[in-house]
Structures are given as C-alpha cells and as structure tokens.
N, C-alpha and C positions, 0 to 999 in steps of 0.2 A: 709198317707196322707204327713208324712216326704218326700217320691217321688216326690208326687205329687211340691212339693212346691222348692225339690232339678230342679227340670225339669223349672220351671217358674224362678228360681231366672238364671239359665244359656242363656234359650230363653231372657230373659231382657238384659241381657250381652252381647249377640251375636246381639241383638240390638244395645245397645248404640255404638259396635265397627264399625257395620256397615254405623251409624248416624256420627260418628266422622273420621273415616280413611278415606274417600273417602276426605277431604277435605284437608287431608293431602298429601297425592298423588299428584295433579297435581305439588305444589306446586316443591317435590321433585323431579318430572322425569324432569319440565323447567329447574331448577337447570344442572342437568342431562344433559339435550339435550344443553343445555348453556355450559357445562364443554368440552362437545363431538364437538361442532360446534368453539369453540373455539380453541380445539387442531388439529383437520385438518384444519382450516384456518393457522394454526402455520407449522404445517408439510409440507400445501403445496405449502407455500412458500420459508424452507426453508429447508431440509429435513437432518437427522442424521445419519452420512456415518462411517466404520469402518475406524481402522489403513491401514488395507490391503488396505481399496477404496483410501486412503489419501495418501499413499504411490507408488500405481499406478500412480497414477494423477501425481502427484509430477514427475514420469519421463518423461513422457508424454507431459505433460508442461516444462520443462526443452530441450526435443529435440526441442521441436512445436514451444512454445507460448514465451519462455523466449527472444527470437531473438530480439523481440520489446518490449515484454511488461516488462524485465528486470527477474530477478532471482526474486527479492520478490513483484513484480507486481507493480512496480512506474513510469517505466520508457518513458508510457507517457503521454505528459502534461496530465496535469488533469482528470487520472485513476489510481487509486491507490486501487490498494484489498484490501487493509491492512486493510480499512477503512468499508469495507462492505459494500458500496451502489453503485447502478451502475444506472444510466440514464436509458438505454435501456430495461431493465430487473428488476421484482416486485415477479420471482420467480425463483428457480432452475431449473423449466423445460424453464425459458426465459431462462436464460443465457446455458442449454442445445441447442436451438434452435441457437441463436448467435453464440457456438463454432462451431457448424456443418453450420451455412448458413451464417454466418455474417450480418454484416450491411450496407445496401444499401447508397450507395454517401460515406461511409469512407473508412478512411482506413482499416478498419479489414475485411476481404479476410474471403469465406467460406473455412471452413477445410475440410481435407478429415477424419473422427473419424465417426466410429460406435455409434450409443448411449449409447452405455454402456463405452466406449471410453470419448465420451464427459462428461458424467455422472460424471468418478471418476477424470477429469481435475478441475469441477465446485469439487468438495469433497476437493482436493486439494487448490483450490481457497477459497472457505471457510475457512478452516485450516489457512489462511494466517490473517485474521480477530481476529480469533481464537486469535491467538499469539501474533498478534499487544496487543490484548486484557488484555495478559499476560506481556504484556510489563509492565517491572513499572522502576523509577530508585529512588534513594534516595538523587537525586541532585538538589542545586539550581540554578535557570536559576539568579540571578541576581549574583554570583560570580561567572556562567560559562558567564555573558558577559563581565566580568574584566577579567577572562583567555583570552577570545576569542579577547579583544582588546590589551591584553596586554606579557602576556605570550606564546601563540600561536603564536602570528604576523598573527593573521588569514587573516584580514585587507589588507597583502601585497597581495596575490592573489583573496580575492572573495572582495563579496560586498553585504550592508546589508542597501537596500534604498538606500541612498544618498550617503552613504558610503564605501570606501573600494576602491580596484581594480578591474576592469573589467576581469582581463585575466584567473581568475575559477569560476566557476558556481556563478550564482546569488545566494544568499541565505534568499532573503528576505523572501518568503513564505515554505524554506524547512522542516518545519515543517505539514504543511500540504501535503507533497507528498511522504514524507520518513516515515519508523517506527524509535520509537528508538534501535533495535535494528542492523539497517539497517544503521543510522548513529556511532552509537558504532563502526560497524564495519567498516566503510571509514574510522574513526581518526586511529584505530590499525592497520587495513592492507588497505591502499588505494592502491595496486597495485592489490588487489583482482576483482573488479571489476573498468571498467574505460566507463562509457557511452557514446555510440560515439560520440552525441552532444559537450563531454568532452574531448574528448582530442583533443592535441596538434598539429601543424603540424612545418613542421619546413622545411623554403625556404632556398634552397640553388642556389644561384645568379652566375651568368655567372664569376663578377669577384667578389671578399668582403665575407664578414666574411656568415656564417649559420644566418639566423633568424629565430629564433623558437619563437613562439608565438599562441594566441587562435584565429580558422578565425572565421571572421565575414562574408567574401562572397567571390566569386569568379568566375570570366568570361573568356572574351576571350579578355581579355585587360587586368587583373590585376589582385591581388591576395589580400584582403583585410585583413592584421588582428592588431591585438593588442598582442604587443610586452609584452618582462618581466618587461620593465621598465611603461608599459601604456602606450605603446604609440601604436598613430592608424599609420600604415602604410597602403602605397596602392604602389602594388610592379607592376611595371608593367611585360607583360607573357613574352617582348622583352628579357628581362633581367634574364629569370628566365631559370636556368640550370637543375632546379627538385625540387620536392615539391611532401616529403611523410609527412602520417599522424605517431605519434608516439604512439610505440602500448603502453608504461606506463605512472605512474605519475607523473607529477613533484613534488605532494604533500607528507610531509616527514610520517613516519609513526610517531605520538606521544605515542605509546607504552612504550620507556624508557624518555618522555620527564615528561608524565602527573603520577600520581599518581592516585589509583580507586577514591576519593573522587573527584578528579579536573575532568577524567575523566565522571565520575557522573553529574557533575556540568553543563560542556559543554555538555552534549545529551539533559539535564532539558534544556540547554539555545535554544537550536540549534527545540528540538519540542517544544517549546514556537513561536516560528517563522513562525506565520499564514499570512504571507504578511505586515504587523504593526509594525516595530517596538516596542517592549516593554517600555513602560514607567518606 
C-alpha cells in the first residue's frame, strides 16, 4: 500500500510539473531570442576588432587615406571619423564597400584594397571614435575663453563668429570637426600637422618686399590673399616673380606659455565651439 501511495504522489507531481513548466518556457525562450537578435543586430552594425587589426588598419590608413582625411580623420569638411557617424554607411560592411568602391558623385574614389585590407581600415576608423570617447579634459570652457581672448592672443590670427582675424583657420565650429586630443596637439605642436587649406603663401613681387598671407583665390590675372595685417590684397600676375606655399606654420607653440590647467581650459573652450559662440 505504501508503494502504491508513493507511486501516486510521484504521478501527481509529474502532472503538476507538466501543467506549470510550459507556461514559463515561452517567456524564457522569447527573452533569449530577443537578446540574441539584439546582439546580432549590434554586431552586424559594428564588429569587434583585435589590437592587431587596428594596428594593421592604422598603417594602411596612413599610407592611403590620411592624405585626404588627415591623420585623425577630420580633414574633410563635414566628415569626422571620431564622431562615429557616417552619412553613407550604417554598418561596417557598408564602410568596407565604400573603401573598396568609393562613393559616386563625390570626391571619395574607389580603393585598390582586398576585403581584408578594407576591413582592418574600418577597424582603425572605428578605433578613432573609441579614442575620442576616452578623451577627457578637466578644463573649464569659460576660463579657456578668457585665455583665448587674452593671454593666448588667438584672435590676432583666428576668427570666431564675427570676431577676430581671417589670417588663420576659422574656429567657429572647430569643436565639431576636431577631437580634444587633436586640438591639444595643435596647441603644443602646431608644426606637427598643417592641413593644405591652412598653409600660407608667400608672394615674391618683381619689385618690393615679399608678401606673406593666406590664399583666398588665384586666377590667370591675379593672386588674392589676406596678409598678416588682415588686409585683403590682390596682386597682379604681371608683377609677380614667384608664388610659393610655406610648409611651416606661423602659429607658435604654447607649450611654455600655458600651464597644464590653462591648456585644459583652452581645449575645453575649443571643444565647446560647435558653430555658435558660447554665451
């Protein structure tokens, strides 16, 4: 009789389990499926790369891409790799195709890369966004603005909004196109990288003193530039002996002029410039 009772209890227990467990399984399965789909969607958009792939991509990028895009991926107006967003690509596979085939009706040409080479270039480009997110500064933008207008004498060459000189690059939206690390490097080592559009020219006339300034335009009749005194000049070709681009930058290094806190304040201010001067 006791054996019969034990068998009956076991049967009832199995019956209860069969009635209750299936109700929980679909929920667990749905959660698991959702998690899987989310992870697939994320990895489909952006893959994970090894340090070796990033290093290989860095070498290929410097040899083939930096000439137009710049070492930090911010030399093409409106295109900044450190921001991690791309107008013509929503996934890493899209980026691979762009690197290999280019973008029609734009200045982006097709590249002679294998799929693997294009993939490691994407790995390096993605790493730029990671580095940018890791950038941090303990500076205060309001103090940086005071330094910019005062101790730094930056408005003597640069312009923000309607204030300053046109001799150097316009910094009104510099925070939208440069990273904190890149800006700090430009402040400390201005000679390290001079973008083609920021190089100055020297006009040597057939008579008179050489003129140094920023090129605005040139044609078969004249060369137009802004000189160091912020004056707009148009020099007739007939009176020019030679025109040359200057490889060096006229911007001084602030390594010995700013202390560490002032440097961080300046970088914070420049990063804050997104097209509208902060109030």
